[in-house]
LUMTORNU-67655 format. One record per residue: residue in one letter; x, y, z of N, C-alpha, C in turn. Coordinates in steps of 0.02 Angstrom, whole numbers. Example, Ala and Ser with C-alpha at 12.3 -4.5 7.8 and 13.67 -1.06 7.14 Angstrom:
// LUMTORNU-67655
KOLMAR resn    n.u    n.v    n.w   ca.u   ca.v   ca.w    c.u    c.v    c.w
KOLMAR    A    660   -284    390    615   -225    390    660   -165    390
KOLMAR    S    642   -112    354    684    -53    357    645      2    394
//
This chain:
// LUMTORNU-67655
KOLMAR resn    n.u    n.v    n.w   ca.u   ca.v   ca.w    c.u    c.v    c.w
KOLMAR    X     42    -59      0      0      0      0     44     62      0
KOLMAR    X     30    108    -45     68    170    -50     33    223     -6
KOLMAR    X     70    250     42     41    298     89     76    366     82
KOLMAR    X     35    417     72     60    486     72     41    520    136
KOLMAR    X     79    571    155     68    605    219     63    680    208
KOLMAR    X      9    709    233      1    782    232     26    808    299
KOLMAR    X     81    845    297    111    870    358    169    827    379
KOLMAR    X    227    857    390    287    819    410    316    847    474
KOLMAR    X    272    865    521    295    890    586    305    836    637
KOLMAR    X    285    849    699    299    802    753    261    736    746
KOLMAR    X    205    736    711    168    675    699    182    649    629
KOLMAR    X    169    689    579    178    667    510    250    649    493
KOLMAR    X    297    685    523    367    671    509    388    602    534
KOLMAR    X    365    585    594    380    518    622    348    464    578
KOLMAR    X    286    476    559    250    427    517    285    418    450
KOLMAR    X    301    473    417    332    470    351    400    435    353
KOLMAR    X    440    451    403    507    420    406    503    345    422
KOLMAR    X    454    327    463    445    255    478    424    218    415
KOLMAR    X    379    248    376    359    217    313    418    213    264
KOLMAR    X    455    267    261    514    268    216    564    214    234
KOLMAR    X    572    201    299    622    154    322    596     82    324
KOLMAR    X    535     71    301    508      3    297    483    -25    363
KOLMAR    X    463     18    410    441     -6    475    370    -34    476
KOLMAR    X    332    -22    422    264    -48    418    261    -99    361
KOLMAR    X    255   -163    376    253   -214    323    197   -200    274
KOLMAR    X    212   -209    210    163   -201    156    140   -129    146
KOLMAR    X    177    -81    172    162    -10    161    226     27    144
KOLMAR    X    222     73     97    280    113     78    259    186     75
KOLMAR    X    308    230     83    295    302     80    295    325      7
KOLMAR    X    241    358    -13    240    387    -80    268    458    -79
KOLMAR    X    258    494    -24    285    561    -19    248    601     33
KOLMAR    X    270    663     43    238    707     92    219    773     59
KOLMAR    X    167    803     86    147    870     66    160    915    125
KOLMAR    X    211    958    120    229   1001    176    266   1061    149
KOLMAR    X    243   1122    166    276   1183    139    347   1191    163
KOLMAR    X    364   1159    220    433   1165    245    482   1126    202
KOLMAR    X    457   1078    163    500   1039    119    557   1004    153
KOLMAR    X    544    958    201    599    924    236    645    890    186
KOLMAR    X    711    903    190    757    879    139    766    804    137
KOLMAR    X    749    768    191    761    696    192    699    656    171
KOLMAR    X    646    691    148    585    657    128    564    679     58
KOLMAR    X    532    635     19    509    655    -47    449    702    -41
KOLMAR    X    457    764    -61    404    814    -56    367    819   -122
KOLMAR    X    300    813   -119    259    812   -179    206    867   -175
KOLMAR    X    179    884   -233    120    927   -235     59    885   -217
KOLMAR    X      2    917   -205    -58    878   -189    -76    833   -247
KOLMAR    X    -73    858   -308    -91    816   -366    -44    756   -371
KOLMAR    X     20    767   -359     68    711   -361     54    661   -305
KOLMAR    X     37    687   -246     22    643   -190    -39    600   -205
KOLMAR    X    -90    630   -233   -151    593   -248   -141    542   -304
KOLMAR    X    -97    557   -351    -86    511   -407    -42    452   -388
KOLMAR    X     -5    457   -332     42    404   -314     25    369   -249
KOLMAR    X    -33    385   -219    -50    357   -152   -115    318   -155
KOLMAR    X   -117    265   -115   -179    228   -103   -214    256    -41
KOLMAR    X   -173    277      8   -196    304     71   -161    370     84
KOLMAR    X   -198    420    107   -168    484    126   -181    495    200
KOLMAR    X   -127    510    237   -131    523    308   -132    599    319
KOLMAR    X   -183    624    352   -186    696    368   -154    705    436
KOLMAR    X    -99    742    439    -65    755    502    -42    828    505
KOLMAR    X    -85    872    478    -65    942    472   -113    991    506
KOLMAR    X   -161    965    544   -205   1010    581   -274   1015    551
KOLMAR    X   -318   1046    590   -389   1049    572   -401   1087    507
KOLMAR    X   -366   1142    497   -376   1181    436   -357   1141    374
KOLMAR    X   -302   1104    378   -280   1063    321   -331   1010    306
KOLMAR    X   -361    980    357   -412    929    346   -472    959    310
KOLMAR    X   -494   1018    332   -552   1050    301   -538   1068    229
KOLMAR    X   -477   1091    215   -461   1114    147   -446   1057     99
KOLMAR    X   -412   1005    124   -387    953     79   -424    887     84
KOLMAR    X   -455    873    142   -488    809    151   -538    790     98
KOLMAR    X   -585    835     81   -634    818     29   -602    803    -39
KOLMAR    X   -548    837    -55   -514    825   -119   -481    756   -120
KOLMAR    X   -453    736    -63   -422    669    -59   -474    615    -71
KOLMAR    X   -531    620    -38   -583    569    -44   -615    569   -113
KOLMAR    X   -625    630   -140   -655    635   -207   -610    605   -261
KOLMAR    X   -545    605   -247   -497    575   -295   -495    499   -289
KOLMAR    X   -535    471   -244   -537    398   -236   -483    371   -191
KOLMAR    X   -450    415   -153   -398    393   -106   -427    388    -36
KOLMAR    X   -408    337      1   -430    331     70   -394    385    112
KOLMAR    X   -428    408    165   -401    461    207   -401    439    279
KOLMAR    X   -342    444    311   -335    430    382   -327    496    419
KOLMAR    X   -375    512    462   -377    578    495   -345    576    564
KOLMAR    X   -299    622    575   -269    632    642   -305    688    679
KOLMAR    X   -322    742    643   -353    801    674   -429    790    681
KOLMAR    X   -446    742    723   -516    721    730   -560    778    756
KOLMAR    X   -531    824    793   -570    880    820   -604    922    767
KOLMAR    X   -578    923    706   -609    961    653   -679    936    637
KOLMAR    X   -692    873    654   -757    844    638   -812    866    686
KOLMAR    X   -795    910    734   -847    943    773   -889    989    729
KOLMAR    X   -862   1007    672   -900   1046    622   -943    997    583
KOLMAR    X  -1008    996    596  -1053    949    563  -1050    955    487
KOLMAR    X  -1043   1016    462  -1042   1027    390   -981    992    359
KOLMAR    X   -923    998    392   -863    965    367   -871    890    369
KOLMAR    X   -897    864    424   -906    791    430   -952    765    375
KOLMAR    X  -1007    800    363  -1053    779    310  -1020    783    241
KOLMAR    X   -979    836    231   -944    843    167   -895    785    156
KOLMAR    X   -859    767    209   -811    712    203   -846    645    191
KOLMAR    X   -901    634    227   -937    571    219   -968    564    150
KOLMAR    X   -983    621    119  -1014    620     52   -964    625     -4
KOLMAR    X   -900    637     14   -851    654    -38   -829    594    -79
KOLMAR    X   -830    535    -55   -806    474    -88   -784    483   -160
KOLMAR    X   -762    429   -192   -767    359   -170   -713    336   -120
KOLMAR    X   -667    378   -101   -618    358    -50   -652    347     17
KOLMAR    X   -621    306     59   -649    290    125   -616    333    179
KOLMAR    X   -656    351    229   -634    393    284   -617    349    345
KOLMAR    X   -557    358    373   -536    321    432   -512    371    485
KOLMAR    X   -524    357    549   -504    401    603   -451    367    646
KOLMAR    X   -398    404    663   -347    378    707   -369    384    780
KOLMAR    X   -354    334    820   -370    337    892   -327    387    928
KOLMAR    X   -270    405    900   -227    456    930   -201    437    998
KOLMAR    X   -213    481   1048   -181    473   1113   -222    434   1163
KOLMAR    X   -280    407   1144   -323    373   1193   -345    305   1168
KOLMAR    X   -373    266   1214   -401    201   1199   -471    194   1229
KOLMAR    X   -499    135   1223   -565    122   1250   -622    142   1206
KOLMAR    X   -607    169   1147   -661    194   1103   -705    138   1077
KOLMAR    X   -675     79   1065   -714     23   1040   -767      1   1091
KOLMAR    X   -747      0   1156   -795    -20   1208   -849     32   1217
KOLMAR    X   -831     96   1215   -881    149   1220   -931    144   1162
KOLMAR    X   -905    131   1103   -949    125   1044   -997     67   1052
KOLMAR    X   -972     10   1078  -1015    -48   1088  -1068    -35   1141
KOLMAR    X  -1047     -2   1196  -1095     13   1250  -1149     61   1227
KOLMAR    X  -1129    112   1188  -1178    160   1163  -1225    128   1112
KOLMAR    X  -1199     79   1075  -1242     44   1027  -1294      1   1063
KOLMAR    X  -1277    -26   1121  -1325    -65   1159  -1381    -20   1185
KOLMAR    X  -1363     38   1211  -1413     87   1235  -1376    153   1246
KOLMAR    X  -1409    209   1236  -1375    274   1247  -1344    279   1316
KOLMAR    X  -1284    304   1319  -1250    313   1383  -1280    373   1419
KOLMAR    X  -1289    366   1485  -1321    419   1524  -1271    474   1544
KOLMAR    X  -1207    456   1546  -1156    505   1565  -1090    486   1536
KOLMAR    X  -1057    534   1504   -989    523   1476   -949    587   1490
KOLMAR    X   -891    578   1521   -847    635   1536   -776    618   1516
KOLMAR    X   -742    666   1487   -670    659   1476   -635    719   1505
KOLMAR    X   -590    706   1552   -551    760   1584   -479    755   1562
KOLMAR    X   -455    807   1529   -387    809   1503   -345    857   1545
KOLMAR    X   -288    833   1569   -242    875   1608   -175    878   1573
KOLMAR    X   -153    939   1561    -87    949   1529    -48   1002   1567
KOLMAR    X     16   1005   1552     58   1057   1583     29   1125   1565
KOLMAR    X     25   1168   1615    -10   1231   1608     15   1273   1549
KOLMAR    X     80   1280   1542    108   1323   1489     90   1298   1419
KOLMAR    X     76   1233   1412     60   1204   1347    -13   1215   1326
KOLMAR    X    -52   1245   1370   -123   1255   1356   -140   1328   1341
KOLMAR    X    -90   1370   1335   -103   1440   1316   -131   1441   1246
KOLMAR    X   -186   1479   1236   -221   1482   1173   -220   1553   1144
KOLMAR    X   -225   1560   1077   -224   1626   1046   -281   1671   1069
KOLMAR    X   -338   1641   1087   -396   1681   1107   -390   1709   1178
KOLMAR    X   -340   1687   1215   -332   1712   1283   -301   1781   1283
KOLMAR    X   -320   1822   1332   -289   1888   1339   -217   1879   1363
KOLMAR    X   -178   1931   1357   -108   1927   1379   -104   1911   1454
KOLMAR    X   -151   1940   1492   -151   1928   1564   -169   1856   1580
KOLMAR    X   -219   1828   1543   -239   1759   1554   -182   1711   1536
KOLMAR    X   -149   1725   1480    -93   1683   1459    -37   1684   1510
KOLMAR    X    -22   1743   1536     32   1749   1585     14   1714   1650
KOLMAR    X    -49   1719   1672    -70   1683   1732    -62   1608   1724
KOLMAR    X    -75   1584   1663    -69   1513   1650      4   1492   1651
KOLMAR    X     47   1532   1621    118   1516   1619    150   1517   1688
KOLMAR    X    123   1557   1732    153   1564   1799    111   1531   1854
KOLMAR    X     62   1491   1834     18   1458   1884     59   1413   1929
KOLMAR    X     40   1410   1993     75   1369   2042     33   1310   2065
KOLMAR    X    -30   1306   2042    -75   1252   2061   -120   1235   2002
KOLMAR    X   -150   1176   2001   -195   1157   1945   -253   1206   1938
KOLMAR    X   -273   1220   1876   -327   1266   1861   -373   1232   1810
KOLMAR    X   -439   1230   1824   -486   1205   1775   -501   1262   1725
KOLMAR    X   -480   1252   1663   -486   1305   1613   -555   1306   1581
KOLMAR    X   -584   1249   1569   -649   1246   1535   -684   1181   1550
KOLMAR    X   -750   1185   1556   -792   1126   1563   -854   1139   1522
KOLMAR    X   -871   1092   1479   -930   1102   1437   -938   1047   1387
KOLMAR    X   -985   1055   1340   -995   1004   1288   -932    992   1248
KOLMAR    X   -923    931   1226   -862    913   1189   -850    958   1129
KOLMAR    X   -904    976   1095   -897   1017   1035   -866   1086   1052
KOLMAR    X   -888   1116   1107   -863   1181   1127   -789   1177   1148
KOLMAR    X   -772   1127   1187   -704   1121   1212   -656   1104   1156
KOLMAR    X   -678   1061   1109   -636   1044   1052   -619   1106   1011
KOLMAR    X   -668   1149   1001   -657   1210    962   -609   1257    999
KOLMAR    X   -614   1260   1065   -573   1307   1103   -500   1285   1110
KOLMAR    X   -489   1219   1110   -421   1191   1117   -407   1143   1059
KOLMAR    X   -401   1168    998   -396   1125    939   -336   1078    938
KOLMAR    X   -282   1097    972   -222   1054    972   -219   1008   1032
KOLMAR    X   -265   1016   1079   -262    978   1141   -324    937   1155
KOLMAR    X   -378    948   1118   -441    915   1135   -469    873   1078
KOLMAR    X   -426    849   1033   -449    801    983   -478    739   1017
KOLMAR    X   -454    723   1076   -478    664   1112   -551    671   1131
KOLMAR    X   -573    732   1148   -643    742   1164   -687    729   1104
KOLMAR    X   -663    749   1045   -700    736    983   -703    661    969
KOLMAR    X   -648    626    982   -646    554    970   -697    518   1014
KOLMAR    X   -702    539   1077   -751    508   1122   -822    521   1098
KOLMAR    X   -836    583   1079   -903    601   1055   -922    562    993
KOLMAR    X   -874    554    947   -888    516    886   -898    442    901
KOLMAR    X   -861    416    951   -867    346    969   -936    331    998
KOLMAR    X   -963    376   1040  -1028    363   1070  -1085    388   1026
KOLMAR    X  -1068    425    973  -1118    447    925  -1163    503    949
KOLMAR    X  -1138    544    997  -1180    597   1023  -1136    652   1053
KOLMAR    X  -1130    707   1017  -1088    762   1041  -1116    792   1106
KOLMAR    X  -1182    795   1111  -1213    827   1169  -1207    785   1233
KOLMAR    X  -1193    721   1226  -1190    677   1285  -1122    678   1319
KOLMAR    X  -1073    708   1287  -1004    706   1313   -985    773   1343
KOLMAR    X   -967    772   1408   -940    832   1441   -864    827   1440
KOLMAR    X   -832    881   1419   -759    883   1416   -734    934   1467
KOLMAR    X   -677    918   1498   -646    961   1548   -572    968   1530
KOLMAR    X   -547   1029   1532   -475   1040   1521   -446   1071   1584
KOLMAR    X   -394   1038   1610   -361   1061   1672   -288   1077   1656
KOLMAR    X   -266   1135   1678   -196   1155   1671   -160   1142   1738
KOLMAR    X   -107   1103   1735    -70   1085   1795      4   1100   1784
KOLMAR    X     31   1150   1819    102   1167   1809    149   1110   1827
KOLMAR    X    125   1063   1868    169   1008   1889    159    944   1849
KOLMAR    X    118    947   1797    103    886   1759    161    867   1713
KOLMAR    X    194    812   1729    248    788   1685    219    746   1628
KOLMAR    X    162    714   1640    128    674   1589     62    707   1572
KOLMAR    X     38    694   1511    -29    716   1491    -78    661   1509
KOLMAR    X   -130    679   1546   -179    628   1566   -247    641   1535
KOLMAR    X   -281    586   1520   -349    587   1496   -388    536   1538
KOLMAR    X   -438    559   1574   -479    514   1614   -549    514   1584
KOLMAR    X   -570    456   1559   -635    448   1527   -679    407   1573
KOLMAR    X   -738    433   1590   -786    395   1630   -852    394   1592
KOLMAR    X   -887    338   1596   -951    331   1562   -996    284   1600
KOLMAR    X  -1060    295   1595  -1108    252   1629  -1170    245   1586
KOLMAR    X  -1198    184   1586  -1258    171   1547  -1284    102   1560
KOLMAR    X  -1331     80   1520  -1362     15   1528  -1310    -41   1524
KOLMAR    X  -1260    -33   1481  -1210    -85   1471  -1163    -93   1530
KOLMAR    X  -1153    -40   1569  -1108    -45   1626  -1079     23   1643
KOLMAR    X  -1027     20   1685   -993     80   1708   -919     74   1689
KOLMAR    X   -891    126   1661   -823    122   1632   -780    180   1656
KOLMAR    X   -716    165   1664   -667    216   1680   -601    198   1648
KOLMAR    X   -576    242   1606   -511    232   1574   -466    291   1593
KOLMAR    X   -405    277   1613   -357    330   1627   -295    319   1585
KOLMAR    X   -278    368   1546   -220    365   1502   -172    420   1522
KOLMAR    X   -108    402   1530    -57    451   1548      0    445   1499
KOLMAR    X      7    495   1456     55    493   1401    112    542   1411
KOLMAR    X    170    523   1385    225    571   1380    209    622   1326
KOLMAR    X    218    687   1339    208    737   1287    261    728   1231
KOLMAR    X    243    749   1171    292    748   1117    349    795   1133
KOLMAR    X    411    774   1125    467    819   1139    471    877   1090
KOLMAR    X    439    869   1032    441    922    981    381    969    988
KOLMAR    X    322    940    998    260    979   1004    225    956   1068
KOLMAR    X    238    988   1125    211    964   1189    134    965   1194
KOLMAR    X    100   1000   1148     27    998   1149      0    931   1125
KOLMAR    X     42    890   1096     23    823   1073     62    771   1113
KOLMAR    X     37    709   1113     71    655   1148    118    618   1102
KOLMAR    X    173    594   1129    224    561   1089    199    497   1057
KOLMAR    X    147    467   1086    122    403   1060     80    411    997
KOLMAR    X     57    472    982      8    482    927     34    456    860
KOLMAR    X     95    473    838    116    446    773    119    370    771
KOLMAR    X    130    339    827    133    266    829     63    235    825
KOLMAR    X     13    272    851    -56    251    840    -74    255    766
KOLMAR    X    -49    307    733    -60    315    661    -27    258    623
KOLMAR    X     34    242    641     69    187    608     33    120    619
KOLMAR    X      4    111    679    -35     51    691    -96     47    647
KOLMAR    X   -128    105    636   -187    107    592   -167     91    520
KOLMAR    X   -110    118    498    -86    104    430    -72     30    422
KOLMAR    X    -40      0    473    -24    -71    470    -88   -113    465
KOLMAR    X   -140    -93    502   -203   -130    500   -236   -125    432
KOLMAR    X   -229    -67    400   -258    -58    334   -217    -95    280
KOLMAR    X   -151    -97    290   -108   -129    241   -110   -205    247
KOLMAR    X   -121   -230    309   -123   -302    322   -187   -320    359
KOLMAR    X   -244   -320    325   -308   -333    359   -318   -407    376
KOLMAR    X   -280   -429    426   -283   -500    445   -321   -507    510
KOLMAR    X   -287   -511    567   -321   -516    631   -316   -447    664
KOLMAR    X   -369   -409    659   -367   -339    682   -430   -325    723
KOLMAR    X   -421   -296    782   -478   -274    821   -502   -207    793
KOLMAR    X   -566   -200    781   -593   -138    756   -651   -115    800
//
């Protein structure tokens, strides 16, 4: 399977180099689309990427997914999405689902348990779903914050709850840190049922995601604690490896949990 990658930063760069080096059986790198033009990777235009790829991995952020995702699918190429938070926009999600003939796939990214949540929600609607994300305070500064708010966050000495609300709202407010909230909402099939919480902790060495859910099927609690990416601390270091696992599953559809 020929895989192209949109974005060659902290996620896409790891994915592209692993594909280039043969780390994924039955998958090869066709090239990358990245304005920085990394010298050690084959850089292609979008048209070149689409003409030489069976699968395109989006690893360039929500704006790139909105701009390029429909074109990838319309060209008949499968699309693996990393920036799942962009799908909080119903119009974009509907556009991608209708864009075919390429197939749309979502990366699990930094969290797990989505398969069980999906099964439980399919049995009966979940009565309560919460995801609480805690990251190092300085890594949660956002462009929409005032200078005073940003400085308070950078100099905080104790944990601060920054936002609590529907997953759609929190995902939009923290686009680089709350893709996980979107993944949970998509897994349970109900954006309004998922409450998301973002906590800034100046002492947090690991990024944590605590997912709790309750319903007819049972009661669930998942706690994930990831090392931040050394390049982009707003993301977890494990994310590109989740993407590589997804590529491997698509390239070798043998015994795979879905």
